ZAVEXVEX-797389 format. One record per atom (N, C-alpha, C, O): residue in one letter; atom name; x, y, z. Coordinates in steps of 0.001 Angstrom, whole numbers, plus 500000, padded with zeros to 6 digits. Example, Ala and Ser with C-alpha at 12.3 -4.5 7.8 and 13.67 -1.06 7.14 Angstrom:
# residues 2
residuo a, atomo N, u 513190, v 494310, w 507800
residuo a, atomo CA, u 512300, v 495500, w 507800
residuo a, atomo C, u 513200, v 496700, w 507800
residuo a, atomo O, u 514236, v 496681, w 508465
residuo s, atomo N, u 512850, v 497750, w 507080
residuo s, atomo CA, u 513670, v 498940, w 507140
residuo s, atomo C, u 512900, v 500030, w 507870
residuo s, atomo O, u 513409, v 501138, w 508039
***
This chain:
# residues 61
residuo m, atomo N, u 333068, v 942682, w 411946
residuo m, atomo CA, u 332644, v 942138, w 413449
residuo m, atomo C, u 330962, v 942000, w 413221
residuo m, atomo O, u 330269, v 942661, w 412448
residuo t, atomo N, u 330602, v 941086, w 414009
residuo t, atomo CA, u 329093, v 940735, w 413889
residuo t, atomo C, u 328540, v 941028, w 415261
residuo t, atomo O, u 329230, v 940991, w 416280
residuo d, atomo N, u 327343, v 941300, w 415232
residuo d, atomo CA, u 326635, v 942060, w 416749
residuo d, atomo C, u 325877, v 940657, w 417356
residuo d, atomo O, u 325262, v 940663, w 418422
residuo k, atomo N, u 326031, v 939445, w 416482
residuo k, atomo CA, u 325196, v 938481, w 416858
residuo k, atomo C, u 326333, v 937273, w 417509
residuo k, atomo O, u 327330, v 936855, w 416919
residuo l, atomo N, u 325821, v 936837, w 418985
residuo l, atomo CA, u 326773, v 935976, w 419640
residuo l, atomo C, u 326267, v 934500, w 419149
residuo l, atomo O, u 325170, v 934226, w 418663
residuo p, atomo N, u 327469, v 933546, w 419434
residuo p, atomo CA, u 327250, v 932357, w 418769
residuo p, atomo C, u 326226, v 931849, w 419376
residuo p, atomo O, u 325918, v 932272, w 420490
residuo d, atomo N, u 325408, v 930711, w 418676
residuo d, atomo CA, u 324278, v 930205, w 419374
residuo d, atomo C, u 324935, v 928787, w 420190
residuo d, atomo O, u 324879, v 927650, w 419722
residuo n, atomo N, u 325468, v 929107, w 421316
residuo n, atomo CA, u 325832, v 927837, w 422120
residuo n, atomo C, u 324983, v 928070, w 423566
residuo n, atomo O, u 325496, v 927914, w 424674
residuo g, atomo N, u 323750, v 928426, w 423358
residuo g, atomo CA, u 323097, v 928585, w 424670
residuo g, atomo C, u 322654, v 927212, w 425504
residuo g, atomo O, u 322421, v 927005, w 426695
residuo g, atomo N, u 322649, v 926395, w 424349
residuo g, atomo CA, u 322322, v 925076, w 424829
residuo g, atomo C, u 323383, v 924262, w 425860
residuo g, atomo O, u 323061, v 923602, w 426848
residuo y, atomo N, u 324441, v 924449, w 425457
residuo y, atomo CA, u 325701, v 923990, w 426241
residuo y, atomo C, u 325757, v 924491, w 427167
residuo y, atomo O, u 325840, v 923829, w 428201
residuo v, atomo N, u 325734, v 926131, w 427197
residuo v, atomo CA, u 325757, v 926786, w 428633
residuo v, atomo C, u 324600, v 926464, w 429545
residuo v, atomo O, u 324850, v 926335, w 430744
residuo a, atomo N, u 323238, v 926304, w 429073
residuo a, atomo CA, u 322317, v 925963, w 430123
residuo a, atomo C, u 322642, v 924076, w 430624
residuo a, atomo O, u 322337, v 923577, w 431707
residuo a, atomo N, u 323169, v 923529, w 429716
residuo a, atomo CA, u 323456, v 922124, w 430075
residuo a, atomo C, u 324803, v 922230, w 431230
residuo a, atomo O, u 324912, v 921425, w 432154
residuo a, atomo N, u 325627, v 923183, w 431029
residuo a, atomo CA, u 326689, v 923127, w 432122
residuo a, atomo C, u 326233, v 923632, w 433306
residuo a, atomo O, u 326709, v 923197, w 434354
residuo y, atomo N, u 325316, v 924550, w 433315
residuo y, atomo CA, u 324499, v 925089, w 434626
residuo y, atomo C, u 323708, v 924025, w 435490
residuo y, atomo O, u 323677, v 923879, w 436712
residuo l, atomo N, u 323043, v 923285, w 434414
residuo l, atomo CA, u 322482, v 922082, w 435075
residuo l, atomo C, u 323236, v 921158, w 435623
residuo l, atomo O, u 322849, v 920629, w 436665
residuo v, atomo N, u 324307, v 920831, w 435105
residuo v, atomo CA, u 325412, v 919902, w 435464
residuo v, atomo C, u 325688, v 920572, w 436732
residuo v, atomo O, u 325203, v 920033, w 437727
residuo f, atomo N, u 326418, v 921714, w 436911
residuo f, atomo CA, u 326900, v 922449, w 438120
residuo f, atomo C, u 325782, v 922556, w 439113
residuo f, atomo O, u 326086, v 922478, w 440303
residuo l, atomo N, u 324732, v 922697, w 438830
residuo l, atomo CA, u 323613, v 922897, w 439996
residuo l, atomo C, u 323160, v 921400, w 440388
residuo l, atomo O, u 322754, v 921327, w 441548
residuo g, atomo N, u 323145, v 920179, w 439659
residuo g, atomo CA, u 322841, v 919120, w 440169
residuo g, atomo C, u 324362, v 918670, w 441066
residuo g, atomo O, u 324220, v 918044, w 442117
residuo l, atomo N, u 325528, v 918962, w 440670
residuo l, atomo CA, u 326650, v 918345, w 441573
residuo l, atomo C, u 326430, v 919202, w 442785
residuo l, atomo O, u 326465, v 918597, w 443856
residuo l, atomo N, u 326190, v 920610, w 442825
residuo l, atomo CA, u 325813, v 921180, w 444250
residuo l, atomo C, u 325021, v 920682, w 445025
residuo l, atomo O, u 325286, v 920437, w 446202
residuo f, atomo N, u 323899, v 920455, w 444454
residuo f, atomo CA, u 322608, v 919860, w 445178
residuo f, atomo C, u 323220, v 918321, w 445851
residuo f, atomo O, u 323098, v 918032, w 447041
residuo l, atomo N, u 323829, v 917513, w 444909
residuo l, atomo CA, u 324564, v 916324, w 445414
residuo l, atomo C, u 325410, v 916401, w 446574
residuo l, atomo O, u 325307, v 915604, w 447507
residuo y, atomo N, u 326390, v 917504, w 446535
residuo y, atomo CA, u 327143, v 917924, w 447753
residuo y, atomo C, u 326385, v 918414, w 448807
residuo y, atomo O, u 326803, v 918171, w 449939
residuo i, atomo N, u 325364, v 919051, w 448681
residuo i, atomo CA, u 324349, v 919604, w 449911
residuo i, atomo C, u 323961, v 918543, w 450594
residuo i, atomo O, u 324108, v 918335, w 451798
residuo v, atomo N, u 323260, v 917606, w 449470
residuo v, atomo CA, u 322545, v 916289, w 450446
residuo v, atomo C, u 323720, v 915590, w 450980
residuo v, atomo O, u 323510, v 915288, w 452155
residuo i, atomo N, u 324735, v 915264, w 450616
residuo i, atomo CA, u 325961, v 914403, w 451191
residuo i, atomo C, u 326379, v 915113, w 452411
residuo i, atomo O, u 326703, v 914410, w 453369
residuo m, atomo N, u 326422, v 916337, w 452527
residuo m, atomo CA, u 326766, v 917180, w 453710
residuo m, atomo C, u 325613, v 916884, w 454643
residuo m, atomo O, u 325869, v 916471, w 455774
residuo a, atomo N, u 324432, v 917053, w 454277
residuo a, atomo CA, u 323321, v 917133, w 455510
residuo a, atomo C, u 323474, v 915528, w 455993
residuo a, atomo O, u 323754, v 915306, w 457171
residuo v, atomo N, u 323321, v 914633, w 455235
residuo v, atomo CA, u 323654, v 913385, w 455868
residuo v, atomo C, u 324570, v 913156, w 456680
residuo v, atomo O, u 324298, v 912729, w 457802
residuo r, atomo N, u 326010, v 913419, w 456238
residuo r, atomo CA, u 326932, v 913472, w 457389
residuo r, atomo C, u 326615, v 914385, w 458712
residuo r, atomo O, u 326729, v 914016, w 459881
residuo a, atomo N, u 326299, v 915341, w 458360
residuo a, atomo CA, u 325919, v 916200, w 459770
residuo a, atomo C, u 324816, v 915644, w 460544
residuo a, atomo O, u 324855, v 915751, w 461770
residuo s, atomo N, u 323761, v 915018, w 459928
residuo s, atomo CA, u 322843, v 914097, w 460535
residuo s, atomo C, u 323431, v 913066, w 461218
residuo s, atomo O, u 323209, v 912951, w 462424
residuo r, atomo N, u 324156, v 912287, w 460633
residuo r, atomo CA, u 324972, v 911052, w 461303
residuo r, atomo C, u 325785, v 911608, w 462464
residuo r, atomo O, u 325660, v 911016, w 463536
residuo a, atomo N, u 326603, v 912662, w 462409
residuo a, atomo CA, u 327512, v 913298, w 463363
residuo a, atomo C, u 326650, v 913755, w 464533
residuo a, atomo O, u 327102, v 913888, w 465671
residuo e, atomo N, u 325408, v 913983, w 464198
residuo e, atomo CA, u 324703, v 914676, w 465294
residuo e, atomo C, u 324006, v 913701, w 466185
residuo e, atomo O, u 323805, v 913915, w 467380
residuo r, atomo N, u 323591, v 912460, w 465453
residuo r, atomo CA, u 323160, v 911357, w 466229
residuo r, atomo C, u 324429, v 910778, w 467087
residuo r, atomo O, u 324362, v 910591, w 468302
residuo e, atomo N, u 325490, v 910543, w 466366
residuo e, atomo CA, u 326555, v 910150, w 467371
residuo e, atomo C, u 326609, v 910890, w 468451
residuo e, atomo O, u 326383, v 910392, w 469554
residuo l, atomo N, u 326869, v 911995, w 468316
residuo l, atomo CA, u 327086, v 912878, w 469436
residuo l, atomo C, u 325985, v 912774, w 470437
residuo l, atomo O, u 326298, v 912716, w 471626
residuo s, atomo N, u 324754, v 912745, w 470093
residuo s, atomo CA, u 323779, v 912634, w 470952
residuo s, atomo C, u 323854, v 911204, w 471807
residuo s, atomo O, u 323371, v 911155, w 472938
residuo e, atomo N, u 324421, v 910168, w 471264
residuo e, atomo CA, u 324476, v 908983, w 471883
residuo e, atomo C, u 325492, v 909034, w 472728
residuo e, atomo O, u 325318, v 908409, w 473774
residuo i, atomo N, u 326925, v 909817, w 472541
residuo i, atomo CA, u 327969, v 909858, w 473254
residuo i, atomo C, u 327291, v 910595, w 474670
residuo i, atomo O, u 327405, v 910065, w 475776
residuo n, atomo N, u 326690, v 911680, w 474487
residuo n, atomo CA, u 326074, v 912683, w 475633
residuo n, atomo C, u 325343, v 911689, w 476235
residuo n, atomo O, u 325544, v 911530, w 477439
residuo r, atomo N, u 324277, v 910747, w 475506
residuo r, atomo CA, u 323599, v 910020, w 476647
residuo r, atomo C, u 324316, v 909048, w 477418
residuo r, atomo O, u 324054, v 908787, w 478592
residuo l, atomo N, u 325419, v 908401, w 476592
residuo l, atomo CA, u 326326, v 907509, w 477465
residuo l, atomo C, u 327005, v 907987, w 478541
residuo l, atomo O, u 327202, v 907320, w 479556
residuo l, atomo N, u 327406, v 909205, w 478363
residuo l, atomo CA, u 328133, v 910026, w 479394
residuo l, atomo C, u 327348, v 910494, w 480704
residuo l, atomo O, u 327802, v 910628, w 481840
residuo a, atomo N, u 326024, v 910712, w 480233
residuo a, atomo CA, u 325070, v 911090, w 481241
residuo a, atomo C, u 324788, v 909655, w 481949
residuo a, atomo O, u 324652, v 909785, w 483166
residuo e, atomo N, u 324696, v 908630, w 481593
residuo e, atomo CA, u 324162, v 907338, w 482057
residuo e, atomo C, u 325624, v 907051, w 483108
residuo e, atomo O, u 325497, v 906660, w 484269
residuo r, atomo N, u 326862, v 907300, w 482521
residuo r, atomo CA, u 328044, v 907135, w 483323
residuo r, atomo C, u 328155, v 908122, w 484598
residuo r, atomo O, u 328735, v 907811, w 485638
residuo e, atomo N, u 327602, v 909184, w 484397
residuo e, atomo CA, u 327802, v 910210, w 485459
residuo e, atomo C, u 326776, v 909804, w 486409
residuo e, atomo O, u 327085, v 909882, w 487598
residuo s, atomo N, u 325529, v 909355, w 486085
residuo s, atomo CA, u 324533, v 909199, w 487051
residuo s, atomo C, u 324697, v 908067, w 487804
residuo s, atomo O, u 324265, v 907874, w 488940
residuo a, atomo N, u 325477, v 907176, w 486974
residuo a, atomo CA, u 325772, v 905788, w 487887
residuo a, atomo C, u 326935, v 905762, w 488813
residuo a, atomo O, u 327311, v 904769, w 489436
residuo g, atomo N, u 327574, v 907175, w 488851
residuo g, atomo CA, u 328690, v 907232, w 489943
residuo g, atomo C, u 329830, v 906694, w 489491
residuo g, atomo O, u 330648, v 906354, w 490345
residuo e, atomo N, u 330155, v 906488, w 488067
residuo e, atomo CA, u 331605, v 905984, w 487665
residuo e, atomo C, u 332147, v 907198, w 487328
residuo e, atomo O, u 331561, v 908129, w 486775
residuo t, atomo N, u 333624, v 907135, w 487789
residuo t, atomo CA, u 334412, v 908272, w 487265
residuo t, atomo C, u 335327, v 907862, w 486231
residuo t, atomo O, u 335589, v 906680, w 486010
residuo d, atomo N, u 335909, v 909027, w 485473
residuo d, atomo CA, u 337003, v 908710, w 484607
residuo d, atomo C, u 338268, v 907816, w 484916
residuo d, atomo O, u 338918, v 908080, w 485927
residuo p, atomo N, u 338558, v 907024, w 484295
residuo p, atomo CA, u 339748, v 906020, w 484847
residuo p, atomo C, u 340930, v 906909, w 484434
residuo p, atomo O, u 341985, v 906463, w 484886
residuo g, atomo N, u 341062, v 907938, w 483772
residuo g, atomo CA, u 342368, v 908537, w 483564
residuo g, atomo C, u 342287, v 909843, w 484450
residuo g, atomo O, u 343294, v 910548, w 484379
residuo a, atomo N, u 341334, v 910267, w 485221
residuo a, atomo CA, u 341502, v 911529, w 486230
residuo a, atomo C, u 342018, v 910982, w 487341
residuo a, atomo O, u 342269, v 911689, w 488317
***
């Protein structure tokens, strides 16, 4: 038996870099989606407030 580990440090470092890159990309995509959803929700809230202030009622109620 040997006390020395195989010299695969470069591959391990590359694997970690790929993993961290993919994780960063995932976080960026989720942030963009959350931002878009927040914009749409605030637009819906604004339209609902305009409708309520105009005195319109929900046709389904």
